[in-house]
Backbone as CSV, one residue per row, in Angstrom:
resi,resn,N_x,N_y,N_z,CA_x,CA_y,CA_z,C_x,C_y,C_z
1,UNK,44.308,16.525,71.769,43.599,17.815,71.839,42.437,17.841,70.856
2,UNK,42.730,17.474,69.575,41.692,17.498,68.555,40.586,16.490,68.866
3,UNK,40.991,15.292,69.386,39.997,14.278,69.733,39.062,14.761,70.824
4,UNK,39.632,15.464,71.837,38.809,15.979,72.929,37.839,17.045,72.454
5,UNK,38.312,17.931,71.574,37.444,18.977,71.035,36.329,18.376,70.189
6,UNK,36.678,17.321,69.450,35.684,16.655,68.616,34.609,16.008,69.471
7,UNK,35.014,15.330,70.547,34.066,14.701,71.461,33.173,15.740,72.120
8,UNK,33.783,16.848,72.568,33.003,17.920,73.193,31.999,18.509,72.202
9,UNK,32.435,18.672,70.937,31.532,19.206,69.923,30.339,18.297,69.691
10,UNK,30.591,16.999,69.623,29.494,16.045,69.445,28.541,16.067,70.626
11,UNK,29.111,16.094,71.832,28.280,16.132,73.041,27.436,17.396,73.068
12,UNK,28.039,18.528,72.710,27.321,19.806,72.717,26.168,19.802,71.716
13,UNK,26.439,19.284,70.507,25.392,19.229,69.487,24.258,18.314,69.913
14,UNK,24.600,17.180,70.529,23.565,16.257,71.018,22.730,16.906,72.106
15,UNK,23.390,17.645,72.998,22.668,18.307,74.087,21.738,19.386,73.549
16,UNK,22.217,20.173,72.587,21.383,21.222,71.989,20.179,20.605,71.276
17,UNK,20.442,19.521,70.537,19.359,18.846,69.824,18.323,18.295,70.800
18,UNK,18.787,17.669,71.886,17.866,17.120,72.888,17.034,18.225,73.531
19,UNK,17.669,19.346,73.863,16.941,20.465,74.481,15.909,21.052,73.512
20,UNK,16.260,21.116,72.223,15.314,21.628,71.222,14.101,20.710,71.122
21,UNK,14.331,19.397,71.174,13.215,18.447,71.138,12.332,18.594,72.368
22,UNK,12.950,18.749,73.535,12.169,18.900,74.772,11.387,20.213,74.778
23,UNK,11.992,21.278,74.253,11.287,22.564,74.183,10.085,22.477,73.252
24,UNK,10.235,21.776,72.117,9.120,21.617,71.185,8.048,20.725,71.784
25,UNK,8.459,19.705,72.543,7.491,18.843,73.235,6.695,19.648,74.261
26,UNK,7.389,20.537,74.977,6.704,21.396,75.953,5.644,22.258,75.255
27,UNK,6.005,22.794,74.090,5.045,23.589,73.322,3.834,22.747,72.937
28,UNK,4.082,21.499,72.503,2.978,20.630,72.083,2.039,20.336,73.247
29,UNK,2.604,19.997,74.400,1.751,19.682,75.553,1.034,20.923,76.081
30,UNK,1.741,22.055,76.090,1.100,23.281,76.594,-0.020,23.740,75.675
31,UNK,0.108,23.431,74.364,-0.948,23.794,73.430,-2.259,23.127,73.803
32,UNK,-2.171,21.910,74.324,-3.378,21.176,74.702,-4.114,21.834,75.870
33,UNK,-3.384,22.629,76.648,-3.976,23.240,77.840,-4.448,24.673,77.608
34,UNK,-4.037,25.282,76.476,-4.390,26.677,76.219,-5.796,26.785,75.622
35,UNK,-6.464,27.848,75.969,-7.771,28.122,75.365,-7.576,28.750,73.988
36,UNK,-8.596,28.639,73.150,-8.516,29.173,71.792,-8.515,30.704,71.833
37,UNK,-7.553,31.305,71.125,-7.464,32.765,71.072,-8.321,33.295,69.927
38,UNK,-9.178,34.275,70.187,-10.010,34.841,69.117,-9.151,35.442,68.010
39,UNK,-9.518,35.167,66.776,-8.795,35.726,65.637,-7.606,34.917,65.183
40,UNK,-7.268,33.854,65.890,-6.145,33.002,65.492,-6.678,31.929,64.545
41,UNK,-6.351,32.054,63.251,-6.932,31.148,62.256,-6.441,29.711,62.434
42,UNK,-5.193,29.551,62.877,-4.682,28.205,63.118,-5.472,27.517,64.222
43,UNK,-5.625,28.206,65.345,-6.316,27.615,66.472,-7.789,27.378,66.164
44,UNK,-8.387,28.256,65.361,-9.785,28.057,64.970,-9.930,26.780,64.141
45,UNK,-8.987,26.557,63.209,-9.007,25.326,62.408,-8.786,24.104,63.284
46,UNK,-7.849,24.212,64.215,-7.564,23.091,65.093,-8.783,22.749,65.957
47,UNK,-9.468,23.786,66.448,-10.632,23.552,67.296,-11.752,22.855,66.533
48,UNK,-11.879,23.186,65.237,-12.941,22.598,64.426,-12.574,21.227,63.870
49,UNK,-11.292,20.865,63.961,-10.816,19.642,63.312,-11.322,18.377,63.990
50,UNK,-11.323,18.368,65.314,-11.805,17.180,66.012,-10.704,16.450,66.756
51,UNK,-10.789,15.117,66.786,-9.896,14.282,67.598,-8.440,14.342,67.159
52,UNK,-8.189,14.565,65.865,-6.833,14.409,65.357,-5.850,15.445,65.905
53,UNK,-6.326,16.640,66.214,-5.407,17.681,66.703,-4.850,17.337,68.086
54,UNK,-5.692,17.088,69.100,-5.108,16.720,70.396,-4.308,15.422,70.330
55,UNK,-4.766,14.461,69.522,-4.022,13.204,69.393,-2.642,13.452,68.804
56,UNK,-2.575,14.323,67.788,-1.285,14.602,67.147,-0.344,15.339,68.099
57,UNK,-0.845,16.345,68.784,0.022,17.086,69.697,0.496,16.204,70.846
58,UNK,-0.377,15.309,71.318,0.031,14.398,72.393,1.061,13.395,71.878
59,UNK,0.775,12.729,70.740,1.691,11.725,70.209,3.034,12.310,69.835
60,UNK,3.024,13.436,69.107,4.279,14.073,68.709,5.051,14.584,69.920
61,UNK,4.318,15.145,70.892,4.969,15.649,72.106,5.654,14.539,72.885
62,UNK,4.975,13.387,73.006,5.566,12.262,73.729,6.778,11.712,72.975
63,UNK,6.672,11.593,71.656,7.799,11.102,70.854,9.016,12.018,71.002
64,UNK,8.795,13.339,70.980,9.891,14.293,71.143,10.499,14.213,72.546
65,UNK,9.657,14.003,73.554,10.149,13.891,74.922,11.086,12.702,75.085
66,UNK,10.814,11.632,74.346,11.607,10.408,74.463,12.873,10.414,73.615
67,UNK,13.037,11.427,72.762,14.219,11.483,71.885,15.533,11.415,72.668
68,UNK,15.725,12.203,73.746,17.011,12.122,74.459,17.316,10.724,74.986
69,UNK,16.296,10.016,75.477,16.507,8.648,75.959,16.909,7.716,74.824
70,UNK,16.245,7.865,73.678,16.527,6.997,72.546,17.897,7.277,71.934
71,UNK,18.355,8.505,72.039,19.664,8.878,71.492,20.826,8.426,72.366
72,UNK,20.576,8.264,73.650,21.654,8.059,74.607,22.274,6.665,74.504
73,UNK,23.532,6.610,74.064,24.256,5.338,74.044,24.513,4.850,75.468
74,UNK,24.663,5.786,76.399,24.886,5.427,77.800,23.695,4.670,78.366
75,UNK,22.477,5.137,78.055,21.275,4.447,78.517,21.185,3.064,77.885
76,UNK,21.519,2.964,76.583,21.481,1.661,75.915,22.449,0.673,76.572
77,UNK,23.617,1.144,76.967,24.611,0.248,77.556,24.270,-0.116,78.993
78,UNK,23.847,0.877,79.787,23.659,0.657,81.219,22.243,0.195,81.572
79,UNK,21.252,0.752,80.896,19.855,0.473,81.228,19.095,0.040,79.975
80,UNK,19.398,-1.153,79.525,18.802,-1.640,78.283,17.277,-1.733,78.399
81,UNK,16.796,-2.121,79.578,15.339,-2.226,79.759,14.663,-0.866,79.622
82,UNK,15.324,0.171,80.139,14.771,1.525,80.009,14.726,1.926,78.537
83,UNK,15.798,1.617,77.817,15.839,1.921,76.381,14.713,1.207,75.642
84,UNK,14.495,-0.068,75.962,13.448,-0.830,75.280,12.060,-0.309,75.635
85,UNK,11.849,0.004,76.913,10.552,0.554,77.317,10.295,1.888,76.627
86,UNK,11.321,2.747,76.599,11.181,4.031,75.915,10.945,3.818,74.428
87,UNK,11.555,2.771,73.869,11.344,2.473,72.457,9.902,2.093,72.157
88,UNK,9.329,1.217,72.988,7.928,0.834,72.776,6.992,2.028,72.951
89,UNK,7.270,2.862,73.952,6.457,4.071,74.150,6.589,5.006,72.954
90,UNK,7.814,5.112,72.427,8.050,5.976,71.279,7.292,5.475,70.054
91,UNK,7.311,4.163,69.828,6.572,3.597,68.692,5.081,3.890,68.831
92,UNK,4.543,3.694,70.032,3.114,3.973,70.254,2.804,5.447,70.007
93,UNK,3.684,6.319,70.510,3.475,7.763,70.332,3.523,8.140,68.861
94,UNK,4.463,7.529,68.104,4.591,7.857,66.683,3.395,7.352,65.893
95,UNK,2.898,6.171,66.235,1.686,5.669,65.558,0.534,6.652,65.748
96,UNK,0.340,7.099,66.986,-0.720,8.079,67.269,-0.456,9.378,66.507
97,UNK,0.787,9.876,66.596,1.124,11.143,65.955,1.039,11.084,64.443
98,UNK,1.467,9.957,63.851,1.467,9.842,62.389,0.043,9.696,61.839
99,UNK,-0.768,8.837,62.456,-2.136,8.645,61.963,-2.960,9.931,62.098
100,UNK,-2.822,10.596,63.237,-3.563,11.848,63.426,-2.997,12.948,62.525
101,UNK,-1.674,12.946,62.313,-1.066,13.924,61.409,-1.533,13.738,59.977
102,UNK,-1.694,12.477,59.560,-2.197,12.206,58.213,-3.624,12.723,58.067
103,UNK,-4.440,12.550,59.120,-5.811,13.075,59.093,-5.806,14.599,59.010
104,UNK,-4.925,15.237,59.769,-4.840,16.698,59.760,-4.381,17.245,58.415
105,UNK,-3.594,16.438,57.674,-3.053,16.912,56.393,-4.154,17.254,55.400
106,UNK,-5.304,16.589,55.513,-6.411,16.862,54.595,-7.045,18.232,54.857
107,UNK,-6.760,18.791,56.034,-7.342,20.095,56.390,-6.235,21.114,56.686
108,UNK,-5.068,20.906,56.091,-3.906,21.741,56.412,-4.117,23.188,55.986
109,UNK,-3.568,24.081,56.782,-3.572,25.503,56.457,-2.737,25.699,55.189
110,UNK,-3.311,26.323,54.175,-2.596,26.512,52.923,-3.037,25.572,51.821
111,UNK,-3.943,24.645,52.146,-4.520,23.785,51.118,-3.656,22.591,50.751
112,UNK,-3.834,22.121,49.521,-3.223,20.866,49.085,-1.706,20.909,49.090
113,UNK,-1.120,22.057,48.756,0.339,22.117,48.627,1.026,21.845,49.968
114,UNK,0.460,22.337,51.066,1.016,22.018,52.385,0.500,20.668,52.870
115,UNK,-0.755,20.357,52.553,-1.342,19.095,52.999,-0.577,17.889,52.471
116,UNK,-0.159,17.936,51.210,0.596,16.818,50.630,1.949,16.674,51.333
117,UNK,2.599,17.802,51.612,3.878,17.757,52.323,3.742,17.128,53.694
118,UNK,2.744,17.572,54.460,2.532,17.012,55.792,2.042,15.564,55.718
119,UNK,1.246,15.249,54.694,0.766,13.879,54.531,1.906,12.913,54.253
120,UNK,2.846,13.315,53.388,4.008,12.482,53.105,4.872,12.304,54.353
121,UNK,5.005,13.364,55.118,5.741,13.268,56.378,5.112,12.216,57.285
122,UNK,3.793,12.232,57.417,3.100,11.272,58.281,3.316,9.836,57.803
123,UNK,3.213,9.626,56.486,3.388,8.276,55.924,4.811,7.785,56.149
124,UNK,5.810,8.630,55.873,7.200,8.240,56.047,7.547,8.035,57.521
125,UNK,6.991,8.852,58.378,7.216,8.731,59.823,6.721,7.375,60.318
126,UNK,5.514,7.009,59.894,4.949,5.713,60.263,5.782,4.579,59.659
127,UNK,6.135,4.695,58.374,6.832,3.630,57.670,8.230,3.365,58.205
128,UNK,9.006,4.427,58.445,10.365,4.234,58.959,10.343,3.618,60.351
129,UNK,9.383,4.038,61.172,9.268,3.493,62.526,8.861,2.022,62.488
130,UNK,7.887,1.693,61.639,7.444,0.310,61.522,8.577,-0.593,61.043
131,UNK,9.375,-0.112,60.089,10.493,-0.926,59.593,11.576,-1.076,60.656
132,UNK,11.821,-0.011,61.418,12.783,-0.101,62.510,12.359,-1.113,63.555
133,UNK,11.063,-1.131,63.880,10.542,-2.107,64.841,10.656,-3.526,64.286
134,UNK,10.337,-3.692,63.006,10.419,-5.010,62.364,11.842,-5.565,62.446
135,UNK,12.824,-4.713,62.177,14.219,-5.152,62.202,14.667,-5.494,63.623
136,UNK,14.174,-4.739,64.615,14.513,-5.036,66.007,13.959,-6.402,66.411
137,UNK,12.730,-6.696,66.019,12.118,-7.978,66.362,12.819,-9.135,65.658
138,UNK,13.437,-8.868,64.509,14.207,-9.891,63.789,15.615,-10.067,64.352
139,UNK,16.025,-9.145,65.210,17.369,-9.215,65.785,18.418,-8.483,64.983
140,UNK,18.019,-7.748,63.955,18.963,-6.969,63.146,19.134,-5.595,63.797
141,UNK,20.014,-5.526,64.787,20.149,-4.293,65.564,20.789,-3.167,64.768
142,UNK,21.722,-3.517,63.869,22.354,-2.475,63.047,21.322,-1.841,62.116
143,UNK,20.516,-2.660,61.460,19.453,-2.135,60.602,18.415,-1.377,61.399
144,UNK,18.100,-1.892,62.594,17.139,-1.218,63.474,17.600,0.194,63.802
145,UNK,18.885,0.342,64.139,19.396,1.669,64.502,19.352,2.625,63.314
146,UNK,19.691,2.114,62.126,19.657,2.983,60.941,18.247,3.498,60.680
147,UNK,17.264,2.611,60.741,15.900,3.038,60.432,15.287,3.881,61.545
148,UNK,15.693,3.630,62.785,15.185,4.473,63.861,15.844,5.847,63.832
149,UNK,17.057,5.935,63.272,17.664,7.260,63.043,16.815,8.050,62.052
150,UNK,16.341,7.375,61.002,15.474,8.044,60.030,14.150,8.446,60.685
151,UNK,13.610,7.563,61.522,12.384,7.901,62.244,12.597,9.108,63.148
152,UNK,13.745,9.139,63.829,14.059,10.270,64.706,14.200,11.564,63.907
153,UNK,14.790,11.459,62.712,14.909,12.650,61.856,13.532,13.210,61.519
154,UNK,12.568,12.314,61.280,11.216,12.771,60.967,10.487,13.258,62.208
155,UNK,10.754,12.643,63.347,10.177,13.137,64.608,10.606,14.578,64.852
156,UNK,11.885,14.845,64.612,12.431,16.184,64.873,12.094,17.186,63.778
157,UNK,11.321,16.778,62.766,10.850,17.746,61.775,10.022,18.844,62.444
158,UNK,9.383,18.512,63.581,8.625,19.526,64.329,9.536,20.643,64.817
159,UNK,10.773,20.279,65.187,11.752,21.285,65.620,12.186,22.137,64.433
160,UNK,12.532,21.466,63.326,13.003,22.183,62.136,11.919,23.097,61.579
161,UNK,10.680,22.634,61.609,9.556,23.453,61.141,9.505,24.775,61.876
162,UNK,9.631,24.721,63.183,9.538,25.951,63.983,10.765,26.836,63.809
163,UNK,11.930,26.225,63.606,13.120,27.023,63.304,12.963,27.761,61.978
164,UNK,12.433,27.055,60.972,12.239,27.673,59.661,11.214,28.800,59.728
165,UNK,10.144,28.575,60.481,9.141,29.628,60.632,9.733,30.840,61.347
166,UNK,10.514,30.585,62.395,11.118,31.679,63.140,12.092,32.491,62.294
167,UNK,12.932,31.789,61.531,13.910,32.488,60.685,13.221,33.195,59.521
168,UNK,12.297,32.481,58.860,11.627,33.055,57.691,10.788,34.266,58.018
169,UNK,10.063,34.196,59.147,9.169,35.297,59.513,9.873,36.364,60.338
170,UNK,10.647,35.919,61.340,11.237,36.872,62.273,12.526,37.502,61.814
171,UNK,13.306,36.792,60.988,14.607,37.304,60.548,14.552,37.815,59.112
172,UNK,14.022,36.993,58.208,13.976,37.373,56.793,12.738,38.175,56.420
173,UNK,11.720,38.148,57.280,10.473,38.901,57.071,9.797,38.548,55.738
174,UNK,9.762,37.251,55.453,9.097,36.777,54.245,7.598,36.621,54.491
175,UNK,6.789,36.580,53.428,5.341,36.364,53.604,5.075,35.026,54.292
176,UNK,4.035,35.024,55.136,3.769,33.841,55.951,3.571,32.588,55.113
177,UNK,2.719,32.633,54.098,2.404,31.432,53.339,3.628,30.921,52.576
178,UNK,4.487,31.823,52.122,5.721,31.397,51.446,6.572,30.559,52.390
179,UNK,6.727,31.046,53.621,7.536,30.339,54.608,6.865,29.036,55.025
180,UNK,5.552,29.081,55.218,4.833,27.909,55.718,4.836,26.776,54.699
181,UNK,4.621,27.100,53.442,4.646,26.072,52.390,6.037,25.454,52.293
182,UNK,7.070,26.298,52.293,8.445,25.782,52.227,8.755,24.893,53.430
183,UNK,8.328,25.318,54.630,8.604,24.557,55.842,7.860,23.229,55.858
184,UNK,6.658,23.201,55.274,5.872,21.962,55.240,6.611,20.854,54.501
185,UNK,7.462,21.216,53.562,8.234,20.239,52.807,9.667,20.111,53.311
186,UNK,10.336,21.257,53.466,11.764,21.235,53.778,12.058,20.778,55.198
187,UNK,11.119,20.959,56.127,11.379,20.594,57.520,11.738,19.119,57.650
188,UNK,11.100,18.251,56.883,11.427,16.821,56.968,12.396,16.372,55.882
189,UNK,12.394,17.041,54.721,13.335,16.661,53.665,14.775,16.972,54.071
190,UNK,14.993,18.140,54.661,16.337,18.513,55.123,16.800,17.547,56.204
191,UNK,15.912,17.235,57.167,16.275,16.316,58.238,16.675,14.945,57.706
192,UNK,15.901,14.430,56.752,16.224,13.128,56.175,17.552,13.173,55.425
193,UNK,17.792,14.256,54.691,19.046,14.384,53.948,20.247,14.393,54.893
194,UNK,20.152,15.160,55.980,21.234,15.208,56.969,21.435,13.834,57.599
195,UNK,20.326,13.162,57.914,20.403,11.825,58.501,21.131,10.857,57.568
196,UNK,20.802,10.898,56.277,21.437,9.994,55.316,22.937,10.274,55.202
197,UNK,23.310,11.545,55.225,24.738,11.886,55.175,25.455,11.312,56.399
198,UNK,24.856,11.468,57.584,25.466,10.952,58.815,25.592,9.429,58.755
199,UNK,24.552,8.755,58.272,24.571,7.295,58.215,25.587,6.774,57.198
200,UNK,25.727,7.479,56.086,26.593,7.001,55.006,28.025,7.524,55.088
201,UNK,28.255,8.510,55.950,29.568,9.139,56.003,30.704,8.156,56.283
202,UNK,30.575,7.216,57.242,31.688,6.276,57.483,32.075,5.472,56.247
203,UNK,31.095,4.983,55.494,31.415,4.199,54.297,32.015,5.093,53.211
204,UNK,31.523,6.339,53.091,32.102,7.278,52.129,33.560,7.579,52.470
205,UNK,33.821,7.788,53.767,35.190,8.110,54.199,36.127,6.932,53.957
206,UNK,35.625,5.722,54.255,36.436,4.523,54.030,36.737,4.340,52.544
207,UNK,35.742,4.599,51.684,35.959,4.491,50.241,36.982,5.521,49.768
208,UNK,36.915,6.734,50.309,37.872,7.780,49.937,39.289,7.406,50.370
209,UNK,39.422,6.814,51.566,40.742,6.392,52.041,41.301,5.273,51.176
210,UNK,40.427,4.330,50.755,40.879,3.259,49.872,41.365,3.813,48.541
211,UNK,40.631,4.810,48.018,41.037,5.425,46.745,42.398,6.113,46.882
212,UNK,42.623,6.791,48.022,43.903,7.471,48.233,45.049,6.471,48.312
213,UNK,44.802,5.360,49.032,45.840,4.330,49.147,46.164,3.732,47.781
214,UNK,45.092,3.528,46.991,45.269,2.960,45.650,46.090,3.895,44.769
215,UNK,45.765,5.199,44.821,46.497,6.189,44.024,47.950,6.259,44.473
216,UNK,48.167,6.231,45.801,49.519,6.317,46.353,50.362,5.104,45.948
217,UNK,49.738,3.917,46.009,50.474,2.693,45.659,50.844,2.679,44.174
218,UNK,49.960,3.191,43.325,50.260,3.258,41.896,51.376,4.265,41.615
219,UNK,51.366,5.373,42.382,52.396,6.404,42.197,53.769,5.875,42.594
220,UNK,53.808,5.090,43.680,55.075,4.528,44.136,55.582,3.491,43.152
221,UNK,54.645,2.694,42.616,55.034,1.668,41.643,55.551,2.316,40.363
């Protein structure tokens, strides 16, 4: 019973996460088709920025769209070629999204404090993806999966950013710049922290079990 509930919980969380990524990707692609609204300072900045804005929305949108495919163990087992093709497309999308995001960071809304946060996100996004690709080409699949999990955590920072903005502005009614500055940093830092806990949890649990066995054996002796 508990095993079934646990499996269902994992499946549900994966499905919710995949849908959130697809919804954010839809927003990114639809943004490219919308006309600039008068009085919208964000859109005015984006319109004046140049090539990096459409490139970033396209690259990030494509990377988010591919997240469900990259997450699916079923696709990896049954359709390895599809997984690999989606992986190469994802790497290309992230390169586009990260380079254009780094360019946008110099003109970020809120100045240097948000720009540095977004700039670090772009650098780490590019770096984790490049290392994941390097490990895959070397045949280190376990290392590849770990680093691509970190890359995925940074890809999904776009989802966390919008959740933080929605909660901070719509629920807590905090000042916009307070929420935006916090989200520029926490959206990817929180994701990376959660990712590291997930990656390290099996070894932590195994170490805890070894400690319990050791304590129990000493008590019996």
